[in-house]
A tleap script that builds the chain and sets N, CA, C and O, in Angstrom:
source leaprc.protein.ff14SB
mol = sequence {
  NGLY ILE ASP PHE THR ASN ASN PRO ASP LEU
  ALA LEU GLU LEU GLU TYR ALA THR ARG ILE
  MET ILE GLY GLY MET LYS GLY GLY VAL PHE
  LYS ALA GLY GLU THR LEU ALA ALA HIE LEU
  SER PRO GLY ASN LYS ASN TYR VAL THR ALA
  ARG ARG ILE ILE ASN GLY THR ASP LYS LYS
  ASN VAL ILE ALA PHE TYR ALA GLN LYS PHE
  GLU ASN LEU LEU GLU ARG ILE LYS CASN
}
set mol.1.N position { -151.711 -14.728 -32.646 }
set mol.1.CA position { -151.800 -15.426 -33.886 }
set mol.1.C position { -151.350 -17.046 -33.640 }
set mol.1.O position { -151.263 -17.807 -34.604 }
set mol.2.N position { -151.123 -17.418 -32.499 }
set mol.2.CA position { -150.962 -18.734 -31.985 }
set mol.2.C position { -152.060 -19.642 -31.735 }
set mol.2.O position { -152.911 -19.201 -30.962 }
set mol.3.N position { -152.237 -20.724 -32.167 }
set mol.3.CA position { -153.597 -21.381 -31.863 }
set mol.3.C position { -153.315 -22.386 -30.914 }
set mol.3.O position { -153.007 -23.554 -31.152 }
set mol.4.N position { -153.471 -21.729 -29.604 }
set mol.4.CA position { -153.456 -22.215 -28.126 }
set mol.4.C position { -154.634 -23.265 -27.941 }
set mol.4.O position { -154.431 -24.257 -27.240 }
set mol.5.N position { -155.516 -23.121 -28.386 }
set mol.5.CA position { -156.778 -23.968 -28.156 }
set mol.5.C position { -156.576 -25.354 -29.093 }
set mol.5.O position { -156.849 -26.395 -28.497 }
set mol.6.N position { -156.277 -25.444 -30.028 }
set mol.6.CA position { -155.700 -26.674 -30.631 }
set mol.6.C position { -154.454 -27.309 -30.191 }
set mol.6.O position { -154.230 -28.507 -30.018 }
set mol.7.N position { -153.711 -26.330 -30.046 }
set mol.7.CA position { -152.130 -26.979 -29.420 }
set mol.7.C position { -151.899 -26.295 -28.131 }
set mol.7.O position { -151.221 -25.271 -28.052 }
set mol.8.N position { -152.413 -26.815 -27.213 }
set mol.8.CA position { -152.258 -26.048 -25.780 }
set mol.8.C position { -150.838 -26.332 -25.075 }
set mol.8.O position { -150.439 -25.611 -24.160 }
set mol.9.N position { -150.178 -27.313 -25.508 }
set mol.9.CA position { -148.783 -27.873 -25.211 }
set mol.9.C position { -147.869 -26.343 -25.745 }
set mol.9.O position { -146.834 -26.070 -25.137 }
set mol.10.N position { -148.259 -25.592 -26.683 }
set mol.10.CA position { -147.537 -24.615 -27.229 }
set mol.10.C position { -147.042 -23.675 -26.048 }
set mol.10.O position { -145.920 -23.191 -25.897 }
set mol.11.N position { -148.139 -23.547 -25.271 }
set mol.11.CA position { -147.916 -22.687 -23.864 }
set mol.11.C position { -146.762 -23.029 -23.143 }
set mol.11.O position { -146.189 -22.153 -22.496 }
set mol.12.N position { -146.240 -24.456 -23.168 }
set mol.12.CA position { -145.301 -24.823 -22.365 }
set mol.12.C position { -143.919 -24.435 -22.783 }
set mol.12.O position { -142.950 -24.548 -22.032 }
set mol.13.N position { -143.851 -23.933 -24.117 }
set mol.13.CA position { -142.438 -23.426 -24.545 }
set mol.13.C position { -142.265 -22.143 -24.257 }
set mol.13.O position { -143.168 -21.313 -24.362 }
set mol.14.N position { -140.920 -21.847 -23.817 }
set mol.14.CA position { -140.273 -20.669 -23.107 }
set mol.14.C position { -140.879 -19.418 -23.595 }
set mol.14.O position { -141.436 -18.560 -22.910 }
set mol.15.N position { -140.693 -19.427 -24.885 }
set mol.15.CA position { -141.115 -18.084 -25.442 }
set mol.15.C position { -142.631 -17.622 -25.301 }
set mol.15.O position { -142.990 -16.461 -25.104 }
set mol.16.N position { -143.451 -18.719 -25.432 }
set mol.16.CA position { -144.782 -18.386 -25.260 }
set mol.16.C position { -145.296 -18.319 -23.708 }
set mol.16.O position { -146.118 -17.502 -23.294 }
set mol.17.N position { -144.653 -19.341 -22.924 }
set mol.17.CA position { -145.055 -19.004 -21.793 }
set mol.17.C position { -144.458 -17.610 -21.016 }
set mol.17.O position { -145.121 -17.044 -20.147 }
set mol.18.N position { -143.243 -17.181 -21.407 }
set mol.18.CA position { -143.115 -16.050 -20.874 }
set mol.18.C position { -144.060 -14.762 -21.328 }
set mol.18.O position { -144.456 -13.915 -20.528 }
set mol.19.N position { -144.336 -14.758 -22.665 }
set mol.19.CA position { -145.480 -13.892 -23.076 }
set mol.19.C position { -146.650 -13.968 -22.509 }
set mol.19.O position { -147.366 -12.973 -22.400 }
set mol.20.N position { -147.007 -15.178 -22.064 }
set mol.20.CA position { -148.380 -15.219 -21.489 }
set mol.20.C position { -148.307 -14.956 -20.023 }
set mol.20.O position { -149.329 -14.655 -19.407 }
set mol.21.N position { -146.869 -15.078 -19.293 }
set mol.21.CA position { -146.799 -14.782 -17.816 }
set mol.21.C position { -146.629 -13.305 -17.836 }
set mol.21.O position { -147.143 -12.680 -16.908 }
set mol.22.N position { -145.906 -12.581 -18.866 }
set mol.22.CA position { -145.816 -11.111 -18.476 }
set mol.22.C position { -147.231 -10.416 -19.213 }
set mol.22.O position { -147.501 -9.291 -18.792 }
set mol.23.N position { -147.833 -10.786 -19.902 }
set mol.23.CA position { -149.147 -10.306 -20.246 }
set mol.23.C position { -149.983 -10.293 -19.225 }
set mol.23.O position { -150.480 -9.295 -18.704 }
set mol.24.N position { -150.180 -11.677 -18.867 }
set mol.24.CA position { -151.360 -11.941 -17.610 }
set mol.24.C position { -150.964 -11.122 -16.473 }
set mol.24.O position { -151.928 -10.731 -15.816 }
set mol.25.N position { -149.817 -10.749 -16.051 }
set mol.25.CA position { -149.669 -10.394 -14.964 }
set mol.25.C position { -149.692 -8.391 -15.004 }
set mol.25.O position { -150.010 -7.668 -14.059 }
set mol.26.N position { -149.246 -7.942 -16.410 }
set mol.26.CA position { -149.421 -6.675 -16.377 }
set mol.26.C position { -150.766 -6.331 -16.757 }
set mol.26.O position { -151.152 -5.179 -16.555 }
set mol.27.N position { -151.606 -7.271 -17.336 }
set mol.27.CA position { -152.891 -6.997 -17.682 }
set mol.27.C position { -154.069 -7.273 -16.681 }
set mol.27.O position { -155.257 -7.001 -16.857 }
set mol.28.N position { -153.467 -7.890 -15.557 }
set mol.28.CA position { -154.446 -8.595 -14.577 }
set mol.28.C position { -155.362 -9.309 -14.829 }
set mol.28.O position { -156.544 -9.032 -14.622 }
set mol.29.N position { -154.831 -10.579 -15.428 }
set mol.29.CA position { -155.716 -11.772 -16.366 }
set mol.29.C position { -155.675 -12.632 -15.442 }
set mol.29.O position { -156.736 -13.250 -15.356 }
set mol.30.N position { -154.731 -13.002 -14.556 }
set mol.30.CA position { -154.736 -14.130 -13.698 }
set mol.30.C position { -155.464 -14.152 -12.439 }
set mol.30.O position { -156.016 -15.139 -11.952 }
set mol.31.N position { -155.411 -12.814 -11.888 }
set mol.31.CA position { -156.422 -12.778 -10.731 }
set mol.31.C position { -157.019 -11.200 -10.630 }
set mol.31.O position { -156.545 -10.118 -10.281 }
set mol.32.N position { -157.973 -11.546 -10.995 }
set mol.32.CA position { -159.408 -10.382 -11.168 }
set mol.32.C position { -158.644 -9.083 -11.005 }
set mol.32.O position { -158.636 -8.597 -9.874 }
set mol.33.N position { -158.035 -8.488 -11.923 }
set mol.33.CA position { -157.626 -7.319 -11.758 }
set mol.33.C position { -156.366 -6.612 -11.228 }
set mol.33.O position { -156.043 -5.424 -11.222 }
set mol.34.N position { -155.673 -7.887 -10.722 }
set mol.34.CA position { -154.390 -7.696 -9.897 }
set mol.34.C position { -153.504 -7.649 -10.936 }
set mol.34.O position { -153.493 -8.597 -11.722 }
set mol.35.N position { -152.640 -6.579 -11.116 }
set mol.35.CA position { -151.740 -6.219 -11.801 }
set mol.35.C position { -150.454 -5.944 -11.194 }
set mol.35.O position { -150.228 -5.474 -10.079 }
set mol.36.N position { -149.535 -6.359 -12.220 }
set mol.36.CA position { -148.046 -6.251 -11.530 }
set mol.36.C position { -147.765 -4.948 -11.096 }
set mol.36.O position { -147.058 -4.834 -10.095 }
set mol.37.N position { -148.314 -3.634 -11.831 }
set mol.37.CA position { -147.899 -2.580 -11.653 }
set mol.37.C position { -148.573 -2.064 -10.030 }
set mol.37.O position { -148.036 -1.137 -9.424 }
set mol.38.N position { -149.545 -2.651 -9.578 }
set mol.38.CA position { -150.233 -2.523 -8.430 }
set mol.38.C position { -149.198 -2.880 -7.113 }
set mol.38.O position { -149.329 -2.481 -5.956 }
set mol.39.N position { -148.500 -3.457 -7.476 }
set mol.39.CA position { -147.177 -4.620 -6.420 }
set mol.39.C position { -145.989 -3.802 -6.599 }
set mol.39.O position { -145.444 -3.366 -5.585 }
set mol.40.N position { -145.438 -3.492 -7.914 }
set mol.40.CA position { -144.340 -3.437 -7.968 }
set mol.40.C position { -144.104 -1.769 -9.049 }
set mol.40.O position { -144.220 -1.572 -10.259 }
set mol.41.N position { -143.826 -1.064 -8.160 }
set mol.41.CA position { -143.750 0.539 -8.649 }
set mol.41.C position { -142.715 1.101 -7.962 }
set mol.41.O position { -142.160 0.592 -6.987 }
set mol.42.N position { -142.392 2.392 -8.585 }
set mol.42.CA position { -141.133 2.862 -7.615 }
set mol.42.C position { -141.120 3.249 -6.441 }
set mol.42.O position { -140.145 3.367 -5.698 }
set mol.43.N position { -142.590 3.534 -6.162 }
set mol.43.CA position { -142.660 3.799 -4.555 }
set mol.43.C position { -143.228 2.593 -3.675 }
set mol.43.O position { -143.293 2.626 -2.446 }
set mol.44.N position { -143.637 1.503 -4.492 }
set mol.44.CA position { -144.286 0.586 -3.682 }
set mol.44.C position { -143.461 -1.006 -4.369 }
set mol.44.O position { -143.706 -1.425 -5.500 }
set mol.45.N position { -142.647 -1.579 -3.550 }
set mol.45.CA position { -142.057 -2.878 -4.052 }
set mol.45.C position { -142.432 -3.759 -3.144 }
set mol.45.O position { -141.775 -3.800 -2.104 }
set mol.46.N position { -143.500 -4.615 -3.306 }
set mol.46.CA position { -143.708 -6.140 -2.632 }
set mol.46.C position { -143.800 -7.177 -3.431 }
set mol.46.O position { -144.789 -7.464 -4.106 }
set mol.47.N position { -142.733 -7.794 -3.378 }
set mol.47.CA position { -142.454 -9.133 -4.489 }
set mol.47.C position { -143.015 -10.062 -3.663 }
set mol.47.O position { -142.722 -11.172 -4.108 }
set mol.48.N position { -143.755 -10.159 -2.562 }
set mol.48.CA position { -144.557 -11.244 -1.828 }
set mol.48.C position { -146.058 -10.977 -2.415 }
set mol.48.O position { -146.724 -11.968 -2.718 }
set mol.49.N position { -146.529 -9.871 -2.560 }
set mol.49.CA position { -147.841 -9.812 -3.335 }
set mol.49.C position { -147.942 -10.062 -4.586 }
set mol.49.O position { -148.809 -10.797 -5.060 }
set mol.50.N position { -146.914 -9.372 -5.350 }
set mol.50.CA position { -146.708 -9.699 -6.712 }
set mol.50.C position { -146.758 -11.075 -7.132 }
set mol.50.O position { -147.217 -11.478 -8.201 }
set mol.51.N position { -146.199 -11.834 -6.120 }
set mol.51.CA position { -146.026 -13.231 -6.524 }
set mol.51.C position { -147.483 -13.925 -6.551 }
set mol.51.O position { -147.786 -14.718 -7.443 }
set mol.52.N position { -148.216 -13.626 -5.681 }
set mol.52.CA position { -149.420 -14.056 -5.662 }
set mol.52.C position { -150.193 -13.827 -6.995 }
set mol.52.O position { -150.841 -14.718 -7.544 }
set mol.53.N position { -150.091 -12.795 -7.379 }
set mol.53.CA position { -150.934 -13.014 -8.890 }
set mol.53.C position { -150.642 -14.212 -9.805 }
set mol.53.O position { -151.607 -14.481 -10.521 }
set mol.54.N position { -149.670 -14.933 -9.959 }
set mol.54.CA position { -149.594 -16.083 -10.555 }
set mol.54.C position { -149.177 -17.262 -9.917 }
set mol.54.O position { -149.426 -18.333 -10.471 }
set mol.55.N position { -148.555 -17.240 -8.792 }
set mol.55.CA position { -147.924 -18.297 -8.329 }
set mol.55.C position { -148.452 -18.694 -6.803 }
set mol.55.O position { -147.994 -19.634 -6.153 }
set mol.56.N position { -149.478 -17.820 -6.367 }
set mol.56.CA position { -149.812 -17.987 -4.792 }
set mol.56.C position { -148.690 -17.600 -3.792 }
set mol.56.O position { -148.043 -16.555 -3.868 }
set mol.57.N position { -148.526 -18.589 -2.816 }
set mol.57.CA position { -147.827 -17.881 -1.632 }
set mol.57.C position { -146.405 -19.109 -1.364 }
set mol.57.O position { -145.496 -19.061 -0.535 }
set mol.58.N position { -146.733 -20.250 -2.548 }
set mol.58.CA position { -145.433 -20.873 -2.227 }
set mol.58.C position { -144.000 -20.508 -2.130 }
set mol.58.O position { -143.481 -20.220 -3.208 }
set mol.59.N position { -143.207 -20.454 -1.026 }
set mol.59.CA position { -141.922 -20.144 -0.941 }
set mol.59.C position { -142.050 -18.250 -1.205 }
set mol.59.O position { -141.175 -17.632 -1.811 }
set mol.60.N position { -142.735 -17.884 -0.881 }
set mol.60.CA position { -143.280 -16.260 -1.048 }
set mol.60.C position { -141.986 -15.604 -0.661 }
set mol.60.O position { -141.219 -15.037 -1.440 }
set mol.61.N position { -141.835 -15.746 0.629 }
set mol.61.CA position { -140.316 -14.938 1.259 }
set mol.61.C position { -139.096 -15.287 0.702 }
set mol.61.O position { -138.232 -14.413 0.626 }
set mol.62.N position { -138.820 -16.655 0.209 }
set mol.62.CA position { -137.708 -16.916 -0.440 }
set mol.62.C position { -137.577 -15.951 -1.462 }
set mol.62.O position { -136.765 -15.027 -1.429 }
set mol.63.N position { -138.523 -16.212 -2.527 }
set mol.63.CA position { -138.792 -15.707 -3.915 }
set mol.63.C position { -138.714 -14.196 -3.519 }
set mol.63.O position { -137.904 -13.587 -4.217 }
set mol.64.N position { -139.233 -13.576 -2.750 }
set mol.64.CA position { -139.293 -12.155 -2.622 }
set mol.64.C position { -137.601 -11.737 -2.368 }
set mol.64.O position { -137.095 -10.701 -2.799 }
set mol.65.N position { -136.886 -12.775 -1.584 }
set mol.65.CA position { -135.582 -12.333 -1.143 }
set mol.65.C position { -134.583 -12.268 -2.437 }
set mol.65.O position { -133.706 -11.422 -2.607 }
set mol.66.N position { -134.880 -13.243 -3.224 }
set mol.66.CA position { -134.285 -13.600 -4.416 }
set mol.66.C position { -134.580 -12.099 -5.523 }
set mol.66.O position { -133.732 -11.347 -6.003 }
set mol.67.N position { -135.737 -12.068 -5.634 }
set mol.67.CA position { -136.385 -10.927 -6.336 }
set mol.67.C position { -135.515 -9.695 -6.117 }
set mol.67.O position { -134.810 -9.207 -7.000 }
set mol.68.N position { -135.630 -9.170 -4.711 }
set mol.68.CA position { -134.728 -8.129 -4.296 }
set mol.68.C position { -133.370 -8.046 -4.426 }
set mol.68.O position { -132.753 -6.998 -4.621 }
set mol.69.N position { -132.814 -9.327 -4.303 }
set mol.69.CA position { -131.077 -9.536 -4.600 }
set mol.69.C position { -131.105 -8.933 -6.155 }
set mol.69.O position { -130.554 -7.888 -6.499 }
set mol.70.N position { -131.837 -9.787 -6.979 }
set mol.70.CA position { -131.726 -9.354 -8.401 }
set mol.70.C position { -131.860 -8.152 -8.781 }
set mol.70.O position { -131.033 -7.681 -9.562 }
set mol.71.N position { -132.901 -7.410 -8.324 }
set mol.71.CA position { -133.107 -5.854 -8.421 }
set mol.71.C position { -131.929 -5.233 -8.072 }
set mol.71.O position { -131.441 -4.537 -8.963 }
set mol.72.N position { -131.298 -5.290 -6.966 }
set mol.72.CA position { -130.219 -4.558 -6.642 }
set mol.72.C position { -128.934 -4.676 -7.400 }
set mol.72.O position { -128.127 -3.746 -7.416 }
set mol.73.N position { -128.709 -5.931 -8.098 }
set mol.73.CA position { -127.610 -6.223 -8.751 }
set mol.73.C position { -127.828 -5.478 -10.368 }
set mol.73.O position { -126.931 -5.122 -11.132 }
set mol.74.N position { -129.429 -5.383 -10.592 }
set mol.74.CA position { -129.648 -4.497 -11.721 }
set mol.74.C position { -129.265 -3.149 -11.501 }
set mol.74.O position { -128.645 -2.459 -12.310 }
set mol.75.N position { -129.640 -2.811 -10.423 }
set mol.75.CA position { -129.377 -1.338 -10.016 }
set mol.75.C position { -127.964 -1.126 -9.952 }
set mol.75.O position { -127.500 -0.055 -10.342 }
set mol.76.N position { -127.316 -1.927 -9.552 }
set mol.76.CA position { -125.762 -1.510 -9.407 }
set mol.76.C position { -124.992 -1.689 -10.946 }
set mol.76.O position { -124.028 -1.020 -11.319 }
set mol.77.N position { -125.466 -2.433 -11.486 }
set mol.77.CA position { -124.958 -2.646 -12.968 }
set mol.77.C position { -125.396 -1.184 -13.913 }
set mol.77.O position { -124.551 -0.680 -14.652 }
set mol.78.N position { -126.567 -0.687 -13.808 }
set mol.78.CA position { -127.104 0.391 -14.419 }
set mol.78.C position { -126.392 1.636 -13.915 }
set mol.78.O position { -126.405 2.655 -14.605 }
set mol.79.N position { -125.735 1.593 -12.670 }
set mol.79.CA position { -125.051 2.842 -12.339 }
set mol.79.C position { -123.591 2.522 -12.392 }
set mol.79.O position { -122.759 3.397 -12.153 }
savepdb mol mol.pdb
quit
């Protein structure tokens, strides 16, 4: 229900940018059918290829490192 066509700067706001990012990655909108689930599932966790969906390969290994660390922390908190 948000009019991004006439107000494109709204997409820069955190609330909307986050929804756009998550929806686009989950739905395969940004990169021809590439979905987040294809790169990050319980049996397959590849943060480098998941990053390509929306951000290309800029600093891919550093970002993948931090993503894995973050996931490890969440797992430790959960248990």
